[in-house]
N, C-alpha and C positions, 0 to 999 in steps of 0.2 A: 503492500499500500506507497503510496505515496502520500506526504505532508503537502500541503497547502499553505501558504501564508496567506498572511490580511490580506497584500496584497495584491492576492490569486494567483503569487507565481509557485509551481508545482517545484517542489525540492525531495530529492529522490531521502525514503527514509525508509520506517518501515511504522510508523504514526502509535503506534506504542509506547514508548521506553528510550532509552540510552543507548540498549541491545536487546536485538531476540534471541536467545540462541530455541534447537530444534535438537531431543534427542532424539535416539533409539534407544530401547528396549535391549537390549541385548541377549540374554536368557533368563524368563522370566523365572524358570524353574529353579536358579542358583539365586535370581537379586530380583525382590517385587518388587513391583511401580511403586509401592506404598514406600518402601526402603530408600529406592529415587527419590523419589518428593520429601524423606525426609532429609535424606541428605543435602538437596538440594537449596530446602529453607534454615537449615540448621547449619550450613559451613557446610561448601567441599571440598578435597586433598589440601587448598590453598585456604581454608579458611572463609570462603567468600560467596554470603549467603544471595539464595536470589528468589525470584518469585513465581511462584505457578500461574501461570496465562489459558494452560491447556492443557489437559490430558483424554489423547485419542482411547486412545482402554489400557487396561494391562498384560496386554499376553507382548509375547516374541514380538520384536518387527514394530512394535506400538510406538506413538510420538507424545512425546510429553515437552511444550512452548514454556520454556524460562525467558526470566526477564531481568536483567543486572547490566555490574560490569564490566566484569571479565566472562575470557570462554570457559562454561565448567569444564570440571574436572569431577566425573562421579561414576561413584562403581557398579558397573554393570548398566552402563549407558553411553554411548557412543554419539557423541555433535555429528552431526550431518548434517546441517545447517545453518547461516552464521544472516544475523541483518541488522549494522552496523552501523 
């Protein structure tokens, strides 16, 4: 989604926050979605916390959208897209 300025100019961006990252659940039988969300919201491997914007589902390969100020480093999830 593009951002629109007051003067009507369009600016590239995601329109949601500073950065949005889409992560994919690697193996839901090893690390479930709840554990990934808990780690994301309380602090990842680099002690950076994120806001959960959306959850597609809880199965392997499903996606979770996170917003924050850095690229997430989460156990059991892989970043598949970033909007910065």
